[in-house]
Structures are given as structure tokens and as C-alpha cells.
BABAPA-914145 format. One record per residue (C-alpha): x, y, z; residue in three letters. Coordinates in steps of 0.25 Angstrom, whole numbers, padded with zeros to 4 digits, always signed. Each point is the difference from the previous one (the first is absolute). Example, Ala and Ser with C-alpha at 12.3 -4.5 7.8 and 13.67 -1.06 7.14 Angstrom:
! residues 2
+0049-0018+0031ala +0006+0014-0002ser 
END
This chain:
! residues 662
+0383-0219+0647met -0014+0007+0002thr -0002+0013+0006asp -0002+0001+0016ala -0002+0010+0010thr +0009+0002+0012thr -0001-0006+0013leu +0005+0002+0015pro +0014-0004+0002glu -0004-0012+0008thr -0008-0008-0011ala +0003-0015+0004pro +0005-0010-0010ala -0004-0015+0001glu +0008-0011-0006pro -0009-0010-0006val +0005-0014-0003ala -0003-0006-0014val +0001-0015-0001pro +0012-0006+0006asp +0006-0004-0013ala +0000+0015-0004ala +0006+0004+0013arg +0011-0010-0002ala +0003+0005-0014asp -0001+0015+0006gly +0011+0009+0004pro +0012-0007+0006pro +0004+0002+0014arg +0014+0003-0003ala +0007+0010+0010gly -0003+0014+0001arg +0011+0010+0002ser +0000+0007+0013ala +0007+0012-0004ala -0005+0011-0010ala +0011+0009+0000asp +0006+0001-0014pro +0013+0007+0005arg +0003-0013+0008ala +0001-0007-0014gly -0005-0014-0003ala +0008-0011-0007ala -0007-0004-0013pro -0005-0015-0001ala +0010-0009-0007ala -0004-0002-0014gly -0011+0011+0000gly -0014-0002+0004arg -0011-0007-0008ala -0014+0005-0001ala -0004-0010+0011thr +0006+0010+0009asp -0011+0010-0003val -0014+0000+0005thr -0010+0007-0009val -0011+0008+0007val -0013+0004-0007ile -0010+0009+0007ala -0014-0001-0006thr -0014+0004+0003arg -0012-0006-0006gly +0006-0003-0014arg +0001-0015+0000ala +0000-0002-0015ala +0011+0010-0001arg +0008-0007+0011leu -0002-0014-0006asp +0006+0005-0014ala +0011+0006+0007thr +0004-0012+0009leu -0001-0009-0013thr +0010+0009-0007ala +0009+0001+0012leu +0000-0015+0001arg +0004-0002-0014asp +0011+0011+0000ala +0006-0004+0014ser -0004-0014+0004pro +0003-0004+0014gly +0000+0014+0005val -0006+0003+0013ala -0013+0009-0001val -0008+0007+0011ile -0014+0005-0003val -0004+0011+0009cys -0016+0001-0001asp -0002+0014+0004asp -0014-0002+0006ala -0007-0005-0012ser -0016+0000+0001ala +0000-0015-0004asp +0008-0013+0001asp +0004+0000-0015glu +0014+0005+0003thr +0002-0012+0010ala -0006-0010-0010arg +0010+0005-0011val +0012-0001+0009ala -0004-0014+0004arg +0000-0004-0015arg +0015+0004-0001his +0011-0009+0006asp +0010+0007+0008gly -0009+0012+0004val -0001+0005+0014thr -0013+0008+0003leu +0001+0012+0010val -0014+0005+0003arg -0002+0014+0005leu -0012+0003+0008arg +0000+0015-0004his +0004+0007-0013asn +0014+0005+0002ala +0003+0005-0014gly +0014-0001-0005ala +0004-0003+0014ala -0006-0014-0001ala +0013-0004-0007arg +0007+0002+0014asn -0007-0012+0005ala +0005-0008-0011gly +0014+0005+0002ala -0001-0004+0015arg -0005-0014-0004glu +0011-0002-0010ala +0012-0008+0005arg +0010+0003-0011thr +0010+0011-0001pro -0006+0007-0012leu -0015+0004-0002val -0005+0003-0014ala -0013+0008-0001phe -0010-0002-0011cys -0014+0005-0002asp -0012-0009-0004asp +0002+0005-0014asp +0015-0001-0001ser +0011-0011+0001trp +0015-0002-0003phe +0004-0007-0013leu +0009-0012-0001pro +0014+0001+0006gly -0003+0014+0006ala +0000-0005+0015leu +0013-0007-0003asp +0006+0012-0005arg -0006+0009+0011ala +0006-0010+0011ala +0014+0001-0007glu +0000+0015+0001his -0003-0001+0015phe +0011-0010+0002ala +0010+0009-0008ala -0004+0013+0008asp -0001-0001+0015pro -0005+0014+0001arg -0011-0002-0010leu -0014-0001+0007ala -0009+0004-0011leu -0001-0004-0015leu -0010+0005-0010asn -0002-0009-0012gly -0003+0004-0015arg -0015+0000-0001ile -0007-0002-0013leu -0014+0005+0000val -0012-0005-0008gly -0002-0010-0011asp +0010+0008-0009asp +0011-0001+0011gln +0003+0015+0000arg +0010+0005+0010leu -0006+0006+0013asp +0004+0015-0001pro +0005+0000+0015val +0010-0011-0004cys +0004+0009-0011asp +0003+0011+0010leu +0007-0010+0009met +0009-0004-0011ala +0005+0014-0001arg +0002+0002+0015ser +0010+0011+0003pro +0004-0006+0013leu +0011-0009-0006gly +0001-0014-0002arg +0000-0012+0010ala +0005-0014-0005pro -0014-0004-0004ala -0003+0013-0008gly -0004+0015+0002pro -0002+0003+0015glu -0014+0004+0003ile -0008+0007+0012leu -0013-0005-0004gly -0007-0013-0006phe -0012-0007-0005leu -0005-0010+0010ala -0007-0008-0011cys +0014-0005-0004ala +0010+0002+0011ala +0009-0009+0008val +0005+0004+0014val +0010-0005+0010arg -0011-0005+0010arg +0007+0004+0014asp +0003+0014-0005ala -0014+0002-0005phe -0006-0004+0013leu +0010+0008+0008ala -0005+0013-0006val -0014-0004+0002gly -0004-0004-0014gly -0012+0007-0007phe -0007+0010+0009pro -0013-0005+0003arg -0007+0014+0000arg +0004+0002-0015tyr -0009-0010-0005gly +0003-0001-0015ile +0007+0010-0009gly +0014+0006+0002gly +0003-0010+0012glu +0013-0004-0006glu +0007+0013+0002ala +0002+0000+0016pro +0005-0014-0001val +0011+0004-0010ala +0004+0012+0008ile +0000-0007+0013asp +0009-0011-0006leu +0009+0010-0005ala +0001+0007+0013ala +0003-0013+0007ala +0012-0001-0009gly -0006-0010-0011trp -0001+0003-0014arg -0009-0003-0011gly +0002-0003-0015ala -0008-0002-0013tyr +0004-0013-0007ala -0004+0000-0015ala +0003-0015+0000asp -0011-0004+0010val -0012+0000-0009leu -0015+0001+0005ala -0013+0001-0007arg -0012+0008+0005his -0014+0000-0005leu -0007+0011+0007pro -0015+0001+0000asp -0004+0012-0009ala -0013+0001+0008ala +0006+0005+0012arg -0005+0014+0004his +0012+0010-0001pro -0007+0012+0007gly +0000-0007+0014pro +0014-0006-0002arg +0005+0014-0004arg -0006+0005+0013ala +0007-0010+0008arg +0013+0002-0007thr +0000+0015+0003thr -0003-0003+0014arg +0011-0010+0002asn +0010+0008-0008asp -0002+0012+0009leu +0001-0009+0013trp +0013-0005-0005thr +0005+0014-0003thr -0005+0005+0014trp +0006-0012+0007arg +0014-0002-0008arg +0004+0013-0006arg +0005+0014+0005pro -0010+0010+0004val +0002+0009-0012gly -0001-0011-0010thr -0013-0005+0007ala -0006+0014+0000leu +0003+0002-0015arg -0006-0013-0003ala -0013+0003+0008thr -0001+0014-0008val +0001-0008-0013gly -0011-0010+0004val -0009+0012+0005ala +0002+0006-0014arg -0004-0013-0007gln -0012-0002+0009ala -0006+0013-0005arg -0002-0007-0014arg -0001-0015+0005asp -0011-0005+0009glu +0008-0013+0003his +0013+0007+0004val -0009+0009+0008arg -0006-0012+0007asp +0014-0006+0002gly +0005+0013+0006leu -0012+0000+0010arg +0004-0014+0004gln +0014+0003+0002ala -0003+0012+0009val -0009-0009+0008ala +0012-0009+0003gly +0010+0012+0002leu +0001-0003+0015pro +0004-0015-0003trp +0010+0005-0011ala +0007+0010+0010leu +0000-0011+0011ala +0008-0010-0009thr +0009+0011-0007arg +0014-0004-0001arg +0008+0009-0010ala +0011-0006-0008pro +0015+0002+0001ser +0006+0011-0009ala +0006-0010-0009ala -0013-0007-0002leu -0008+0013-0002glu +0010+0004-0011ser -0003-0013-0008arg -0015+0002+0002leu +0002+0014-0006arg +0007-0006-0012asp -0013-0009-0002leu -0009+0013+0002asp +0008+0007-0011ala -0001-0012-0010gln -0015-0001+0002asn -0002+0015-0001ala +0006-0001-0014ala -0011-0009-0005arg -0012+0006-0006ser -0012-0008+0005pro -0009+0005-0012ala +0011-0004-0010gly +0000+0008-0013leu -0009+0012-0002pro -0013-0003-0007pro +0000+0002-0015leu -0003+0015-0004pro -0011+0003-0010pro +0005-0007-0013his -0004-0008-0012glu +0006-0014-0002leu +0003-0008-0013arg +0005-0013+0004ala +0011-0007-0008gly +0003-0014-0001arg -0001-0009+0013pro +0012-0004+0008val +0005-0013-0005arg +0003-0012+0010pro +0014+0001+0005gly +0002+0015-0003glu +0007+0007+0011arg +0002+0015-0003thr -0009+0011-0005thr +0005+0012-0006val -0007+0013+0005val +0002+0013-0008ile -0005+0014+0005ala -0001+0009-0012ala -0005+0014-0003arg +0000+0006-0014asn +0011-0009-0004gly -0005-0008-0012trp +0012+0003-0009his +0009-0006+0011gln -0009-0011+0005leu -0001-0006-0014glu +0014-0004+0000arg +0000-0005+0015thr -0012-0009-0003leu +0006-0005-0013ala +0013-0003+0008glu -0008-0007+0011leu -0008-0008-0010ala +0013-0005-0006ala +0005-0006+0014leu +0002-0015+0001pro -0008+0001+0012glu -0012+0006-0007arg -0005+0006+0013pro -0014+0005+0003pro +0000+0015-0001val -0009+0010+0007ile +0000+0015-0005val -0006+0010+0009val -0003+0012-0008asp +0001+0012+0010asp -0011+0009-0006ala +0007+0002-0013ser -0005+0010-0010gln +0007-0006-0012asp -0008-0012-0002gly +0010-0009+0006thr -0010-0010+0005ala -0007-0001-0014ala +0014-0002-0007his +0004-0011+0010val -0013-0008-0002gln +0001+0001-0015ala +0014-0004-0001ala +0001-0010+0011his -0013-0007+0003pro +0007-0010+0010asp +0004+0012+0009val -0010+0003+0012thr -0003+0015-0001val -0005+0008+0013val -0003+0014-0004arg -0001+0009+0013leu -0009+0012-0001arg +0009+0009+0009glu +0015+0001+0000arg +0007-0008+0010arg +0015+0001-0004gly +0009-0012+0002pro -0008-0005+0012val -0011-0004-0011ala +0009-0013+0000arg -0009-0004+0012asn -0011-0002-0009ala +0008-0009-0009gly +0005-0008+0012val -0014-0002+0006arg -0004-0006-0014leu +0012-0009-0001ala -0002-0015+0002arg +0014-0005+0001thr +0009-0001+0012pro +0010+0010-0005tyr -0002+0014-0007val +0011+0007-0008ala -0002+0015-0002phe +0004+0008-0013ala -0002+0014-0005asp -0005+0004-0013ala +0015+0001-0004asp +0006-0012+0006ser -0001-0015-0001trp +0007-0013+0006trp +0011-0007-0008ala -0003-0014-0005pro +0001-0011+0011gly +0000+0010+0011thr -0014-0002+0004leu +0002-0015+0002asp +0013+0003+0007ala -0007+0009+0010ala -0011-0010+0002ala +0010-0011+0003asp +0006+0009+0011leu -0013+0002+0006phe -0003-0014+0000asp +0013-0004+0006ala +0000+0011+0011his -0014+0001+0007pro +0005+0012+0008glu +0003+0008-0013leu -0010+0011-0002gly +0006+0008-0011leu +0011+0000-0010val +0005+0012-0008thr +0007-0002-0014ala +0012+0007-0006arg -0004+0011-0009ile +0006+0002-0013leu -0003+0013-0006val -0002+0004-0015gly +0005-0007-0013glu +0014-0001+0005asp -0004-0007+0013gly +0007+0008+0010arg -0002-0003+0015val -0009+0009+0007asp +0007+0007+0012pro -0011-0005+0010ile +0004-0014-0004ser +0015+0003+0004asp -0005+0006+0013glu -0008-0012+0003met +0012-0009-0003ala +0008+0007+0010ala -0010-0002+0011ser +0006+0002+0014pro -0010-0009+0006leu +0004-0013+0007pro +0002-0011-0010trp -0008-0013+0002asp +0007-0012-0008pro -0013-0008+0000glu -0008+0010-0008leu +0004+0005-0014pro +0005+0014-0004gly +0002+0012+0008his -0009+0004+0012pro -0009+0012-0002leu -0010+0009+0008val -0006+0007-0012ser -0001-0004-0015phe -0003+0005-0014met -0015-0002-0003gly +0002-0002-0015gly +0011-0010+0001ala -0005-0009+0011ser -0008-0013+0002ala -0008-0002+0013val -0006-0012+0007arg -0015+0004-0002arg -0003-0005+0014arg +0011+0009+0007ala -0005+0012-0008phe -0014-0002+0004val +0004-0002+0014asp +0006+0014+0002val -0011+0007-0008gly +0007+0003-0013gly +0003+0014-0004phe -0005+0011+0008glu -0011+0006-0009glu +0002+0014+0006arg +0015+0001-0006leu -0005-0001-0014val +0014+0001-0007val +0015+0002+0005gly +0007-0009+0010gly -0012-0008+0002glu +0008-0013+0002glu +0007+0005+0013glu -0012-0002+0009leu -0003-0014-0006val +0015-0004+0001gly +0000+0004+0015thr -0013-0007+0003glu +0005-0013-0007leu +0013+0000+0008val -0008+0003+0013thr -0010-0011-0003ala +0012-0010-0001gly +0001-0001-0015trp +0014+0000-0007ala +0003+0009-0012met +0011-0002-0009arg +0007+0007-0012tyr +0004-0012-0009val +0009+0005-0012pro -0002-0013-0007glu -0014+0005-0003leu -0001+0010-0011val -0011+0011-0003val +0002+0009-0013his -0004+0014+0002his -0001+0010-0012his -0005+0013+0006pro -0004+0012-0008glu +0002+0015+0005gly +0002+0005+0014glu -0008-0001+0012arg -0010+0011+0001arg +0001+0011+0011gly -0013-0004+0006glu +0005-0015+0002val +0012+0006+0007arg -0009+0008+0009ala -0008-0013+0004leu +0013-0008+0001gly +0005+0010+0010leu -0013+0001+0008arg -0001-0015+0001asn +0014-0001+0005ala -0003+0010+0011leu -0013-0008+0003trp +0008-0013+0001phe +0010+0007+0010leu -0010+0006+0009trp -0009-0013+0000arg +0011-0011+0002arg +0013+0006+0005arg +0005+0004+0014pro -0002+0015+0001trp +0015+0004+0000pro +0002-0008-0013thr -0013+0005-0006ala +0004+0015+0002leu +0015-0002-0004ser -0004-0007-0013trp -0012+0010-0003ser +0010+0011+0000ala +0010-0008-0008his -0011-0003-0011leu -0005+0015-0001val +0015+0005-0001arg +0003-0011-0011ala -0013+0004-0008ser +0006+0014-0001gly -0007+0013-0001pro -0011-0004-0010arg -0015+0002-0002thr -0001-0015+0001glu +0007+0000+0014thr -0010+0011+0006ala -0011-0008-0006arg +0004-0013+0006gly +0002+0006+0014val -0013+0007-0001ala -0007-0013-0004leu +0007-0008+0012ala -0004+0011+0010leu -0014-0001-0005arg -0001-0015+0003gly +0008+0001+0014leu -0012-0003+0008pro -0003-0013-0008trp +0015-0003+0001ala +0000+0002+0015leu -0013-0008+0002ala +0006-0012-0007thr +0014+0001+0006arg +0006-0013+0004arg +0014-0004+0003arg +0005-0012-0008pro +0006-0012+0006ala +0014+0002+0006pro +0006-0009-0011trp -0007+0008-0010thr +0006+0013+0006glu +0013-0006+0001arg +0000-0003-0015gly -0004+0014-0004met +0010+0006+0009his +0011-0009-0007ala -0003+0006-0013ile -0001+0014+0004glu +0014+0003-0003arg -0001-0006-0014gln -0013+0008-0003arg +0006+0013+0004arg +0010-0001-0012gly -0010-0006-0009ser -0004+0008-0013arg -0010-0011-0003ala -0008+0005+0012arg +0002+0015-0001asp -0014+0006-0003tyr +0007+0012-0006gly +0008-0008-0009ala -0010-0009-0008tyr +0002+0007-0013pro +0015-0003+0001glu -0003-0015+0002val -0011-0004-0010pro +0003-0015+0003ala -0008+0000+0012val -0013-0007-0002leu -0013+0008+0001asp 
END
């Protein structure tokens, strides 16, 4: 649907009759339900509902060619379905002419531009119990509306269903759908519960939608779905994301993102002011004000929102405590995502290896510093794997010629030579360059066992919610099990029989494989940490963002360490552990664990050094402090007793446990 300005609340709608044959084939006049109270219950129709019980509503403005293509695709996918086109005050008659060329289409012409609220007119005109919304550049695929109708018939409390949207010619999954699939709100029979949706591919229970007022006319376009979803939930209905209800979306790349960002900023603020507690609304306003200093479009949106503040306050209705708790869960999930993705590549030199072959699923990324004597064996072991994976070595500003050695001995390996030391977080550079859906991390002294990479990829393929897997670590020539593997196998976290392995909230960087999209989604490793416990924050963010992490002992990594961990690394590890506590844990827990870690580290020079470094970074830690989601905090709390007795995580005891991966 094209962009539109907002209008007064009284903008009239004018039903316009197209030829009689089209009206006869239009929306059936079958009965409307008089009640819209889900708590009263409703008997599902015998045998379920077919797609003919759904009316598709398309709002459009001045894009007749797009509309024509969408109606053709919709007719091919769902023949016989009722369609209502809402002409949102187009400047010419092309939209009406296109509607008349398609059988079974009813045209509703609005005299004034109503933005997204034009869909309300179509919903009022519909005579079916369900209404499916499309834009003029999106449509439901064959069988999708039948499946949607079946979901509604099976769940009388369901009022909102969002389909799985495939975007563009390459049919990539819409990132919002990816987020919905990992919703922390629990599951409805149709799929994960949601408190938001995308109106380009959504189905609603008509009477429930109209009872809450539909889309707010004042919003225009951009974020107009949020108040509808919140109001439906407040009325006792629920929404769900259904991955089996497929839709296509071919958005116009020529649209102007700046003005849309301004409208979305305004509408998001209005929704917060109208439907969230005062404290939440104030924090959101302060956050937008900070963004407005750097972004003129956000600044424009803030000005528009302030201009509408009297209206927002006049229509304010705070949600119940239970609903607000669910909204906070979604806030936590969104906060764990990094809008910028991975940090940019630092100054570097790149020597590309072989290109990724079709069908390859996993790239191995190794961060190494002054470790050619160890790395040589690791690369040989990886080259001998049956998977023959693409390998990226990130040379962390080595001084022993590591990059040159790799280039000479392994021309198929991509080598990135960083000019400044980054530590294990240098893996970010490798992930950024990877071109496979999954990435496996290794260290200079560790490698994956034959067949393990394919097995890990199979797990990712089979479980879309799986973000990371950690392998069992076998240490040295005798292959003894690393103590950290035993600890992970004894995870006290709740077991999910639908997922493989043991649940985790942290992982071992040198023995883990990640879904690249998930790793990028949370921003990768925090670059300020450099080395020592850098996995803790990534693990917390992945779990908070809704990704599952699992220890899978059937996967195997070999680790052949040399020597003991240096004191400086122990100091940085202690510093990073303290920073993590101060940034992500409740203060009572953060203070208790801080004291425990310092005591466990013992009266060492490294302990004093680590504490001093942590205190030096305290202002940054406090400025970036954010409580994790409740389910993440519950997971961390559940493993606290196990960790208090763990030698593998004792910063003062690393020399006694050389099996821990660096």
C-alpha cells in the first residue's frame, strides 16, 4: 500500500458498486456473529472452514499496476475467494478499472486518504467471519487461507493470525516473522503467541477486529498494527504466528524510508503513551529524544507525536498487569537484538580463499594469534574432514607470520589479517565474511571431528529455533572429556523434548556452531571484552532474543592445548565476568556473585588487576546496563548453584584446569 497522510476521524467511506456480476460473485452475505466476547466461547463450524469463509481486503492508493498483478496472483492462488479493494482516494480511476477487470472483486472507494485505516472500510463491508489483509504488493499462497480458516475454527479464542511472509524475488523470510517464530509468549494451537503483526499478511476475526475499533485512523501508515494487537489481547483474544500460512510480499524498493521512519517513530510513541504504564512511556520518550539528536527523521516523528499528545492522552487506556508483563517480555526480546548487526570490519588485509560451493552449509572460523605451530595441525585436520568446509582464519595481529604461513600452505583458506589485536572477538570479522547459513568456531588448537559439522547443520535445518550448539570437548591425545562438557551435560535447566541435547545459557566459543543469522541478530561478541568469558553475553542475548542453545554430546571437538593460561588473560576474564554481572544481572545477584568471583580468584596480582580494570569500566557498564528477559534470568539463576562449585569457571584455578578452551 502506498504512503498516505493522516486524516480527521470522520473521513467517509463510499461503497461503489462494480458490475452486477462482480457483486454477485463478491463477499457472501452469510451471517455475522452478534457477539465479540471470546470468553463466551464459540462453537467451531463442523468440518472446519474453507477459504470461501474468508474475505481478502486490499487497501491501495494510486498503484493500479501493482494491484492488477496482486489480484491476478491472489486469484490463481485462491480461486473463488471474496476480495474487497479499498481505493484510498486515488487521484485517478485506474484502480476502479483494475477492480472491474477481476471477477469477484468489490470496490470500496474512500473520498479521503485514510492510510492504513482504509482497511477498516473493507472489514465493515465484508460479510464473512474472517478477514484477511493484503497490501497491493502482497498475497497469500495456495492453500494458505484454507489453513488459516482451519486454525480459527480450532481455536475459538484466536482473533489474529500472522502468516509466514516470503519477501522479494529470492523469497527470504521477513525478519519480523523470524522474530515472531521465537516469541517468548508461549504457544497457541496455531503457533507461537504474538502481540503484534504485519498487516500485509494477517487474518483477523472480523467482529473482534471491529469491536476494538480497527486500525487507528490518525496513525496513517507505519506501526499501525501494534494498538490493534494490544487491544485485542486486552479484550481477551489472542494472536498467533502460523508458519504454515504462507504469503508473498514484493515491496517497492523505491519507497522513501526517511518519512516512513518519522511516521513509525510517531506512531510507536503514540502507542506507548496510549497503552503502556507512565514509567515505560517516559523511558521510551527519552530514548527517542536521544535518537532524535542524530536522526532528522526521528526528530520529525517526535515533533509529530508531541503535536498529537492531547489526543494520545485522551484515548489512553493502560493494559492489565498480566498484559503489561507480556509486553515487557517482548521489550526484552527486542532489546537483545542489535539493529546494526555485527561491528564493521576493523582495519585489515584480506586474502580470499576458495569460493563457497553450492550446497555448503557451514564455514569454520578460527581466530589465531602467534599460533602457527598449533594452527598448522588444525588446518590439516579440517582439510581432511569429509565435509571439506570453507575455512576463514582471522589473524589477530600476529607477529610470527601466521597469515603468511597460512596463505602459503593452505591457499584455499581465506585469511583476514587484523592490524590491531582483538582477541577471540576477532571471530566477528570471520562471521561477517562467511557466506554460509551456519558458522562453526574453532581455536588454533582445536578442530571438529569428522561428520560433526554435517550433523550440526542437520540439527539447525531440522530446528529453526535453534541458534547455537556446543560440542563435547575431548582433550589431548588420550581424548579425556573436558570438565566444562560434564558441567553442560548436567545442566539443571528445564528440558525440552522437542529439541536435541541439553539446554544452555552460555557456551564455549571454540567448540560451538551458530546460526549465522542469530549471531548477527544479537551483534556478535562485544568488542570491548577482547578475551575471557566473551561468550557469556552472547549466550544471554541469544536466549533473550528467543534462540535456543544446546549442548549436544554427539557432536565432538578435539582440543590439544599447550601451556597454561597467562595471568593477563585471567585478569581480563575476571574483569569481563564482573562487567557481565553489572550489566545484565539484578543488583543483589550481581553484588553477591562479584564477591564470590573475587574470593575464588584468590589473593593474586591478576585478581587485583582484573578488579581495577572492571572498576575503570564501571561507567560504561552502568550506561549499557539492561536486565535480561525473565526467562533468561530464571535460567541463569537455575545454574548458579552448579557454577558456585565449578572449578572450570574459577578464575583463580585456570592453571589447574588446562582443558578449558581459550
